Backbone as CSV, one residue per row, in Angstrom:
resi,resn,N_x,N_y,N_z,CA_x,CA_y,CA_z,C_x,C_y,C_z
1,UNK,0.862,-1.172,-0.036,-0.009,0.067,-0.006,0.873,1.272,-0.014
2,UNK,0.407,2.270,-0.641,1.141,3.494,-0.727,0.401,4.685,-0.133
3,UNK,1.126,5.471,0.706,0.597,6.689,1.279,1.435,7.810,0.773
4,UNK,0.782,8.803,0.043,1.423,9.988,-0.468,1.165,11.055,0.478
5,UNK,2.168,11.742,0.964,2.172,12.725,2.013,2.706,14.115,1.431
6,UNK,1.798,14.993,1.161,2.208,16.332,0.713,2.408,17.205,1.948
7,UNK,3.547,17.921,2.032,3.787,18.740,3.153,4.836,19.780,2.877
8,UNK,4.948,20.700,3.791,6.009,21.749,3.694,6.761,21.666,5.045
9,UNK,8.011,21.886,5.034,8.774,21.671,6.292,8.565,22.858,7.298
10,UNK,7.974,23.925,6.858,7.622,24.988,7.779,6.241,24.936,8.281
11,UNK,5.443,23.895,7.966,4.080,23.759,8.359,4.086,22.940,9.652
12,UNK,3.646,23.507,10.757,3.778,22.806,12.140,2.790,21.644,12.158
13,UNK,1.664,21.655,11.456,0.800,20.532,11.414,1.427,19.362,10.684
14,UNK,2.300,19.689,9.614,2.937,18.655,8.847,3.953,17.930,9.713
15,UNK,4.822,18.681,10.436,5.749,17.991,11.257,5.114,17.056,12.258
16,UNK,4.025,17.513,12.822,3.226,16.701,13.763,2.652,15.464,13.070
17,UNK,2.169,15.638,11.883,1.639,14.479,11.181,2.702,13.505,10.757
18,UNK,3.868,13.959,10.458,4.960,13.015,10.164,5.257,12.132,11.340
19,UNK,5.204,12.753,12.553,5.444,11.939,13.745,4.251,11.044,13.947
20,UNK,3.099,11.450,13.760,1.893,10.621,13.947,1.831,9.513,12.943
21,UNK,2.311,9.735,11.720,2.252,8.732,10.687,3.320,7.592,11.128
22,UNK,4.410,8.002,11.673,5.387,6.953,12.173,4.751,6.126,13.319
23,UNK,4.090,6.833,14.165,3.424,6.165,15.260,2.337,5.196,14.869
24,UNK,1.513,5.664,13.885,0.419,4.806,13.472,0.964,3.542,12.701
25,UNK,1.991,3.767,11.878,2.571,2.608,11.142,3.257,1.602,12.052
26,UNK,3.810,2.090,13.206,4.446,1.188,14.200,3.301,0.311,14.798
27,UNK,2.079,0.785,14.839,0.970,0.017,15.444,0.232,-0.784,14.448
28,UNK,0.425,-0.534,13.166,-0.295,-1.218,12.149,0.371,-2.576,11.884
29,UNK,-0.335,-3.681,11.867,0.309,-5.000,11.680,1.057,-5.169,10.309
30,UNK,0.639,-4.427,9.316,1.337,-4.558,7.998,2.137,-3.288,7.722
31,UNK,2.604,-2.611,8.712,3.334,-1.360,8.516,4.547,-1.463,7.665
32,UNK,5.176,-2.703,7.728,6.352,-2.841,6.865,6.091,-3.029,5.391
33,UNK,4.762,-3.117,5.056,4.340,-3.255,3.729,3.681,-1.991,3.117
34,UNK,3.800,-0.892,3.942,3.266,0.419,3.525,4.461,1.294,3.022
35,UNK,4.290,1.832,1.906,5.321,2.723,1.302,4.816,4.166,1.493
36,UNK,5.628,5.038,2.194,5.301,6.415,2.353,6.131,7.241,1.357
37,UNK,5.380,7.993,0.516,6.079,8.778,-0.453,5.815,10.292,-0.102
38,UNK,6.894,10.969,0.175,6.725,12.400,0.529,6.754,13.201,-0.727
39,UNK,5.870,14.225,-0.694,5.757,15.076,-1.904,5.736,16.558,-1.337
40,UNK,6.117,17.488,-2.249,6.343,18.792,-1.887,5.066,19.720,-2.016
41,UNK,4.904,20.646,-1.013,3.797,21.563,-1.113,4.357,22.835,-0.435
42,UNK,4.726,23.865,-1.214,5.299,25.056,-0.644,4.223,26.034,-0.217
43,UNK,4.279,26.414,1.006,3.269,27.352,1.603,3.580,28.811,1.365
44,UNK,4.881,29.163,1.441,5.266,30.605,1.455,6.449,30.783,0.490
45,UNK,6.299,30.516,-0.823,7.441,30.591,-1.683,7.945,31.992,-1.945
46,UNK,7.155,32.957,-1.571,7.463,34.337,-1.894,8.160,35.079,-0.637
47,UNK,8.434,34.386,0.364,9.066,35.006,1.565,10.542,35.402,1.164
48,UNK,11.090,36.407,1.842,12.458,36.803,1.576,13.474,35.678,1.936
49,UNK,14.595,35.519,1.223,15.479,34.492,1.427,16.135,34.549,2.915
50,UNK,16.202,35.703,3.395,16.732,35.785,4.753,15.758,35.309,5.850
51,UNK,14.427,35.189,5.455,13.467,34.692,6.373,12.776,35.772,7.199
52,UNK,11.727,35.414,7.860,10.980,36.290,8.737,10.505,35.484,9.941
53,UNK,10.246,36.176,11.057,9.799,35.473,12.203,8.422,35.030,12.015
54,UNK,7.988,34.030,12.829,6.636,33.550,12.739,5.687,34.644,13.116
55,UNK,6.034,35.495,14.063,5.090,36.571,14.429,5.054,37.681,13.347
56,UNK,6.155,37.881,12.691,6.091,38.800,11.491,5.217,38.288,10.436
57,UNK,5.275,37.050,10.203,4.449,36.394,9.128,3.011,36.572,9.432
58,UNK,2.554,36.382,10.696,1.206,36.579,11.089,0.712,37.922,10.794
59,UNK,1.594,38.935,11.062,1.294,40.309,10.783,1.163,40.603,9.286
60,UNK,2.122,40.037,8.523,2.174,40.186,7.064,0.912,39.602,6.396
61,UNK,0.419,38.470,6.975,-0.693,37.795,6.450,-2.088,38.472,6.800
62,UNK,-1.976,39.367,7.728,-3.181,40.066,8.235,-3.956,39.174,9.207
63,UNK,-3.363,38.174,9.728,-4.076,37.287,10.695,-4.071,37.951,12.052
64,UNK,-5.060,37.634,12.926,-5.137,38.226,14.218,-3.986,37.802,15.066
65,UNK,-3.628,38.666,16.056,-2.531,38.303,16.999,-2.867,37.163,17.825
66,UNK,-4.170,36.865,17.873,-4.590,35.692,18.792,-4.191,34.341,18.095
67,UNK,-3.723,34.398,16.885,-3.323,33.112,16.179,-2.275,32.397,16.941
68,UNK,-1.346,33.146,17.628,-0.333,32.435,18.377,-0.974,31.567,19.510
69,UNK,-1.824,32.149,20.269,-2.386,31.349,21.461,-3.561,30.467,21.029
70,UNK,-4.199,30.798,19.953,-5.359,30.045,19.496,-5.041,28.851,18.641
71,UNK,-3.933,28.996,17.826,-3.561,27.928,16.900,-2.186,27.310,17.120
72,UNK,-1.166,28.102,17.315,0.211,27.638,17.337,0.608,26.983,18.712
73,UNK,0.193,27.624,19.802,0.578,27.116,21.101,-0.139,25.733,21.297
74,UNK,-1.400,25.548,20.903,-1.961,24.249,21.038,-1.221,23.143,20.254
75,UNK,-0.628,23.530,19.091,0.145,22.539,18.338,1.369,22.136,19.184
76,UNK,2.026,23.163,19.791,3.204,22.748,20.600,2.802,21.905,21.791
77,UNK,1.659,22.218,22.394,1.221,21.327,23.532,0.897,19.932,23.004
78,UNK,0.229,19.828,21.904,-0.020,18.492,21.327,1.199,17.673,21.120
79,UNK,2.225,18.352,20.524,3.465,17.723,20.213,4.116,17.236,21.462
80,UNK,4.155,18.097,22.514,4.707,17.724,23.776,4.044,16.477,24.398
81,UNK,2.676,16.433,24.305,1.922,15.412,24.936,2.179,14.032,24.142
82,UNK,2.576,14.120,22.866,2.816,12.975,22.087,4.308,12.608,22.001
83,UNK,5.118,13.208,22.897,6.553,12.903,22.945,7.422,13.531,21.948
84,UNK,6.880,14.515,21.183,7.678,15.224,20.202,8.085,16.514,20.701
85,UNK,9.194,16.570,21.373,9.633,17.784,22.082,11.209,17.843,22.004
86,UNK,11.733,19.117,21.914,11.028,20.400,21.797,10.397,20.528,20.459
87,UNK,9.400,21.398,20.382,8.664,21.596,19.109,8.295,23.131,19.049
88,UNK,9.031,23.903,18.221,8.884,25.270,18.124,7.975,25.652,16.961
89,UNK,6.686,25.862,17.289,5.787,26.331,16.298,5.642,27.918,16.236
90,UNK,6.152,28.535,17.301,5.984,30.025,17.393,7.379,30.650,17.247
91,UNK,8.301,30.312,18.127,9.625,30.996,18.153,10.573,30.446,17.168
92,UNK,10.376,30.801,15.895,11.228,30.303,14.814,11.130,31.313,13.618
93,UNK,11.928,31.067,12.662,11.907,31.862,11.470,11.387,31.034,10.292
94,UNK,10.667,31.649,9.366,10.209,30.982,8.168,10.831,31.616,6.976
95,UNK,10.977,30.806,5.903,11.544,31.391,4.745,11.054,30.553,3.529
96,UNK,11.497,30.860,2.312,11.148,30.047,1.113,11.738,28.709,1.160
97,UNK,11.003,27.667,0.828,11.483,26.298,1.065,11.796,25.603,-0.283
98,UNK,11.987,26.398,-1.352,12.264,25.749,-2.623,13.471,24.935,-2.633
99,UNK,14.636,25.485,-2.057,15.878,24.770,-2.063,15.814,23.602,-1.134
100,UNK,15.116,23.684,0.053,14.943,22.608,0.947,14.194,21.473,0.204
101,UNK,13.135,21.771,-0.590,12.409,20.724,-1.221,13.216,20.067,-2.330
102,UNK,14.067,20.832,-3.058,14.943,20.309,-4.008,15.975,19.389,-3.427
103,UNK,16.438,19.711,-2.182,17.347,18.720,-1.498,16.626,17.482,-1.089
104,UNK,15.360,17.635,-0.665,14.584,16.454,-0.270,14.323,15.570,-1.529
105,UNK,14.103,16.133,-2.635,13.919,15.341,-3.922,15.282,14.619,-4.173
106,UNK,16.384,15.282,-4.070,17.659,14.630,-4.291,17.860,13.497,-3.205
107,UNK,17.492,13.686,-2.030,17.557,12.664,-0.985,16.749,11.456,-1.392
108,UNK,15.500,11.696,-1.908,14.702,10.602,-2.321,15.399,9.791,-3.415
109,UNK,16.045,10.441,-4.346,16.708,9.705,-5.408,17.927,8.914,-4.850
110,UNK,18.411,9.335,-3.682,19.501,8.651,-3.040,19.026,7.457,-2.177
111,UNK,17.688,7.254,-2.157,17.091,6.196,-1.346,16.881,6.456,0.097
112,UNK,16.905,7.662,0.499,16.732,8.002,1.970,15.762,9.173,2.124
113,UNK,14.845,9.338,1.259,13.869,10.514,1.285,13.119,10.542,2.565
114,UNK,12.484,9.458,3.016,11.637,9.505,4.225,12.446,9.901,5.384
115,UNK,13.625,9.333,5.578,14.490,9.654,6.704,14.929,11.178,6.699
116,UNK,15.234,11.669,5.574,15.672,13.034,5.531,14.520,13.983,5.707
117,UNK,13.273,13.644,5.270,12.111,14.498,5.536,11.921,14.608,7.068
118,UNK,11.979,13.457,7.733,11.822,13.493,9.214,12.896,14.263,9.859
119,UNK,14.157,14.097,9.369,15.244,14.808,9.947,15.109,16.302,9.826
120,UNK,14.576,16.719,8.656,14.414,18.114,8.325,13.271,18.724,9.228
121,UNK,12.195,17.980,9.412,11.214,18.481,10.379,11.782,18.656,11.748
122,UNK,12.559,17.714,12.165,13.175,17.803,13.542,14.130,18.984,13.616
123,UNK,14.812,19.232,12.495,15.828,20.297,12.588,15.129,21.600,12.672
124,UNK,13.995,21.745,11.884,13.288,23.064,11.831,12.542,23.284,13.132
125,UNK,11.677,22.270,13.489,10.778,22.455,14.631,11.484,22.161,15.957
126,UNK,12.507,21.288,15.894,13.143,20.937,17.174,14.185,21.875,17.549
127,UNK,14.933,22.492,16.507,15.984,23.376,16.728,15.731,24.859,16.205
128,UNK,14.518,25.033,15.738,14.202,26.330,15.040,15.195,26.695,13.975
129,UNK,15.571,25.666,13.236,16.653,25.750,12.244,16.208,26.500,11.035
130,UNK,16.977,27.401,10.517,16.747,28.107,9.234,17.246,27.209,8.098
131,UNK,16.484,27.042,7.040,16.794,26.185,5.925,16.433,26.817,4.614
132,UNK,16.833,28.116,4.382,16.297,28.880,3.349,17.330,29.153,2.213
133,UNK,18.585,29.306,2.647,19.678,29.567,1.616,20.342,28.302,1.222
134,UNK,21.054,28.287,0.164,21.803,27.147,-0.346,22.835,26.719,0.762
135,UNK,23.485,27.611,1.373,24.450,27.254,2.461,23.823,26.630,3.588
136,UNK,22.645,27.131,4.060,21.986,26.521,5.157,21.505,25.075,4.836
137,UNK,20.976,24.890,3.644,20.454,23.580,3.186,21.623,22.652,3.086
138,UNK,22.792,23.046,2.513,23.895,22.142,2.307,24.547,21.802,3.659
139,UNK,24.567,22.711,4.610,25.110,22.337,5.903,24.243,21.232,6.550
140,UNK,22.928,21.336,6.363,22.047,20.351,6.938,22.339,19.038,6.156
141,UNK,22.516,19.074,4.896,22.705,17.905,4.066,23.921,17.071,4.547
142,UNK,24.947,17.819,4.844,26.223,17.169,5.325,25.948,16.536,6.723
143,UNK,25.231,17.224,7.591,25.019,16.789,8.924,24.213,15.445,8.962
144,UNK,23.300,15.254,7.950,22.540,14.049,7.939,23.056,12.970,7.057
145,UNK,24.289,13.137,6.588,24.915,12.083,5.873,24.797,12.084,4.345
146,UNK,24.249,13.143,3.803,24.186,13.220,2.416,25.526,13.750,1.851
147,UNK,25.882,13.354,0.555,27.050,13.842,-0.018,26.897,15.326,-0.340
148,UNK,27.710,16.153,0.281,27.548,17.588,0.124,27.775,18.077,-1.307
149,UNK,28.807,17.562,-1.924,29.155,17.855,-3.290,27.975,17.478,-4.262
150,UNK,27.442,16.272,-4.108,26.310,15.888,-4.886,25.093,16.749,-4.664
151,UNK,24.818,17.081,-3.376,23.681,17.971,-3.074,23.937,19.327,-3.628
152,UNK,25.115,19.871,-3.573,25.431,21.147,-4.050,25.223,21.239,-5.638
153,UNK,25.633,20.140,-6.353,25.400,20.124,-7.741,23.931,20.121,-8.066
154,UNK,23.142,19.355,-7.260,21.702,19.262,-7.522,21.062,20.607,-7.348
155,UNK,21.484,21.409,-6.330,20.882,22.688,-6.023,21.381,23.702,-7.147
156,UNK,22.625,23.619,-7.493,23.148,24.516,-8.457,22.563,24.360,-9.820
157,UNK,22.286,23.158,-10.214,21.668,22.837,-11.497,20.168,23.100,-11.546
158,UNK,19.569,23.054,-10.360,18.113,23.230,-10.192,17.321,22.131,-10.957
159,UNK,17.937,20.918,-11.052,17.345,19.903,-11.813,16.143,19.246,-11.181
160,UNK,15.913,19.561,-9.862,14.739,19.040,-9.197,13.591,20.137,-9.071
161,UNK,13.851,21.249,-9.608,12.798,22.313,-9.495,11.516,21.905,-10.163
162,UNK,11.545,21.281,-11.364,10.331,20.873,-12.042,9.591,19.795,-11.291
163,UNK,10.324,18.924,-10.619,9.658,17.887,-9.787,8.903,18.467,-8.666
164,UNK,9.527,19.462,-7.958,8.876,20.092,-6.809,7.617,20.752,-7.285
165,UNK,7.664,21.441,-8.445,6.486,22.188,-8.937,5.422,21.183,-9.349
166,UNK,5.818,20.073,-9.946,4.811,19.032,-10.363,4.114,18.480,-9.197
167,UNK,4.818,18.232,-8.056,4.183,17.736,-6.827,3.052,18.590,-6.474
168,UNK,3.381,19.935,-6.441,2.363,20.923,-5.969,1.172,20.894,-6.877
169,UNK,1.383,20.923,-8.245,0.251,20.921,-9.137,-0.568,19.707,-8.940
170,UNK,0.011,18.552,-8.751,-0.735,17.285,-8.543,-1.669,17.406,-7.302
171,UNK,-1.103,17.928,-6.208,-1.878,18.040,-4.987,-3.111,18.947,-5.246
172,UNK,-2.827,20.058,-5.907,-3.940,21.016,-6.211,-4.998,20.356,-7.114
173,UNK,-4.519,19.536,-8.076,-5.442,18.793,-8.997,-6.362,17.852,-8.170
174,UNK,-5.748,17.246,-7.088,-6.483,16.313,-6.319,-7.409,16.964,-5.311
175,UNK,-7.293,18.355,-5.231,-8.147,19.038,-4.266,-7.527,19.659,-3.100
176,UNK,-6.217,19.620,-3.007,-5.489,20.217,-1.852,-5.575,21.713,-1.918
177,UNK,-5.819,22.328,-0.742,-5.796,23.743,-0.669,-4.673,24.195,0.330
178,UNK,-4.021,23.261,0.876,-2.931,23.558,1.888,-2.290,22.154,2.256
179,UNK,-1.488,22.188,3.328,-0.780,21.026,3.836,-1.038,20.959,5.396
180,UNK,-0.996,19.687,5.878,-0.720,18.410,5.186,-1.833,17.913,4.327
181,UNK,-1.539,17.088,3.355,-2.548,16.429,2.481,-2.069,15.007,2.259
182,UNK,-2.817,14.002,2.594,-2.420,12.678,2.447,-3.374,11.921,1.581
183,UNK,-2.850,11.072,0.719,-3.665,10.278,-0.274,-3.239,8.815,0.048
184,UNK,-4.329,7.977,0.232,-4.090,6.560,0.661,-4.400,5.692,-0.531
185,UNK,-3.357,5.106,-1.078,-3.454,4.132,-2.184,-4.245,4.667,-3.342
186,UNK,-4.270,5.958,-3.537,-5.040,6.536,-4.640,-6.490,6.435,-4.526
187,UNK,-6.995,6.029,-3.270,-8.414,5.757,-3.191,-9.171,6.954,-2.499
188,UNK,-8.563,7.549,-1.422,-9.185,8.694,-0.820,-8.108,9.535,-0.208
189,UNK,-8.451,10.801,0.103,-7.549,11.747,0.662,-7.960,12.205,2.020
190,UNK,-6.984,12.674,2.800,-7.298,13.259,4.085,-6.521,14.641,4.086
191,UNK,-7.304,15.738,3.967,-6.748,17.105,4.065,-6.656,17.566,5.527
192,UNK,-5.482,17.995,5.899,-5.298,18.475,7.278,-4.820,17.410,8.237
193,UNK,-4.586,17.870,9.435,-4.059,16.931,10.526,-5.179,16.221,11.218
194,UNK,-4.955,15.001,11.479,-5.817,14.158,12.364,-5.007,13.475,13.371
195,UNK,-5.641,12.968,14.448,-5.026,12.257,15.486,-4.442,10.935,15.064
196,UNK,-3.549,10.388,15.929,-2.911,9.094,15.569,-3.951,7.968,15.432
197,UNK,-4.846,7.845,16.397,-5.898,6.808,16.353,-6.655,6.899,15.041
198,UNK,-7.072,8.166,14.703,-7.851,8.329,13.473,-7.002,7.990,12.260
199,UNK,-5.774,8.359,12.275,-4.906,8.027,11.153,-4.710,6.530,11.013
200,UNK,-4.609,5.818,12.119,-4.527,4.326,12.082,-5.742,3.750,11.479
201,UNK,-6.916,4.332,11.848,-8.184,3.887,11.301,-8.244,4.024,9.794
202,UNK,-7.772,5.176,9.323,-7.735,5.410,7.831,-6.812,4.430,7.147
203,UNK,-5.679,4.243,7.750,-4.710,3.240,7.178,-5.338,1.876,7.166
204,UNK,-5.977,1.482,8.144,-6.606,0.180,8.220,-7.716,0.065,7.159
205,UNK,-8.554,1.067,7.045,-9.587,1.080,6.001,-9.017,0.986,4.620
206,UNK,-7.986,1.723,4.356,-7.337,1.745,3.024,-6.730,0.381,2.731
207,UNK,-6.079,-0.208,3.666,-5.529,-1.584,3.495,-6.637,-2.542,3.159
208,UNK,-7.751,-2.541,3.968,-8.773,-3.511,3.792,-9.468,-3.343,2.367
209,UNK,-9.550,-2.124,1.895,-10.145,-1.925,0.537,-9.217,-2.426,-0.540
210,UNK,-7.940,-2.355,-0.352,-6.935,-2.750,-1.391,-6.492,-4.176,-1.194
211,UNK,-6.888,-4.781,-0.056,-6.509,-6.225,0.209,-7.766,-6.961,0.697
212,UNK,-8.787,-7.080,-0.130,-10.094,-7.690,0.402,-9.849,-9.196,0.736
213,UNK,-10.602,-9.569,1.820,-10.430,-10.952,2.234,-11.327,-11.827,1.331
214,UNK,-10.726,-12.891,0.725,-11.512,-13.742,-0.144,-12.702,-14.334,0.588
215,UNK,-13.901,-14.413,-0.066,-15.113,-14.891,0.538,-15.411,-16.213,-0.113
216,UNK,-16.011,-17.185,0.642,-16.405,-18.483,0.140,-17.461,-18.236,-1.004
217,UNK,-17.455,-19.095,-1.973,-18.403,-19.017,-3.034,-19.739,-19.625,-2.532
218,UNK,-20.916,-19.127,-2.981,-22.191,-19.714,-2.723,-22.287,-21.136,-3.170
219,UNK,-22.907,-21.991,-2.366,-23.066,-23.423,-2.723,-24.367,-23.657,-3.317
220,UNK,-24.353,-24.252,-4.509,-25.591,-24.543,-5.260,-25.742,-26.067,-5.391
221,UNK,-26.944,-26.644,-5.081,-27.242,-28.002,-5.223,-26.506,-28.922,-4.184
222,UNK,-26.558,-30.242,-4.328,-26.066,-31.138,-3.378,-24.803,-31.840,-4.018
223,UNK,-24.181,-32.680,-3.276,-23.077,-33.415,-3.710,-23.227,-34.902,-3.444
224,UNK,-22.548,-35.768,-4.196,-22.607,-37.232,-3.998,-21.694,-37.628,-2.850
225,UNK,-20.760,-36.816,-2.484,-19.814,-37.157,-1.482,-18.641,-36.172,-1.518
226,UNK,-17.857,-36.254,-0.547,-16.735,-35.256,-0.531,-15.517,-35.972,0.090
227,UNK,-14.354,-35.628,-0.451,-13.042,-36.092,0.139,-12.288,-34.887,0.790
228,UNK,-11.804,-35.171,1.926,-10.972,-34.200,2.668,-9.651,-34.827,2.972
229,UNK,-8.734,-34.037,3.548,-7.467,-34.588,3.936,-7.665,-35.782,4.901
230,UNK,-8.818,-35.829,5.657,-9.075,-36.894,6.576,-9.718,-38.176,5.910
231,UNK,-10.018,-38.105,4.632,-10.640,-39.210,3.983,-11.911,-38.827,3.181
232,UNK,-12.596,-39.858,2.600,-13.808,-39.545,1.871,-15.080,-40.042,2.578
233,UNK,-16.182,-39.369,2.280,-17.410,-39.679,2.968,-18.500,-39.620,1.897
234,UNK,-19.618,-40.414,2.143,-20.775,-40.330,1.329,-21.784,-39.513,2.070
235,UNK,-22.749,-38.932,1.331,-23.707,-38.112,2.037,-24.674,-38.986,2.873
236,UNK,-25.122,-38.424,3.966,-26.040,-39.114,4.881,-27.426,-39.023,4.325
237,UNK,-27.991,-40.133,3.828,-29.346,-40.153,3.153,-30.440,-40.703,4.182
238,UNK,-30.117,-40.832,5.501,-31.046,-41.346,6.346,-32.054,-40.345,6.829
239,UNK,-31.774,-39.098,6.732,-32.708,-38.089,7.259,-33.731,-37.719,6.180
């Protein structure tokens, strides 16, 4: 079974959902048979390369100041309750994530995409890490074991730019208006964050639909007898 997970590394619900997805798959009996494919969805591509604080972004977007206490602090509390700590949803800087997503696409081609996505979420939300410039992204790449020269060439050539853009267009075609956005085996989508128990229920439903249990065929008429591994028998005609 395949789960496609569209997200942005600056989206606090996305980082939380990455953690919950790991938790749900650990509890799912067939978790080792589920492929998670991370896809890109950029939320703030037009932010300045040097970044802005979360509070500045709230002001720039015209959102009420209560957004911090009403939306972001509860995300931090939820993360802490679920063992994901520290988790900085407020006291951090946000910037354009195009280069970060191109590095993630490069990591996917190196066979370690899921691990690097999780590591990048932890770097940004756990350490309030800035990942907006090529130097910042390449420093992160080296720290998580990616080849810095290979990653630098990938960013310099911008050969993953089209893939990142295609990911976003595909999400929008499927109905996404933001992130996180998850698609289960191409059968149905879940927009937004849900709890681990609900996520496990969706995974179980998707698995059941793509792996139906064979049902016995209806029996028509009678038989003259039947043989089983224990021997053969004739039908009882005394009744």
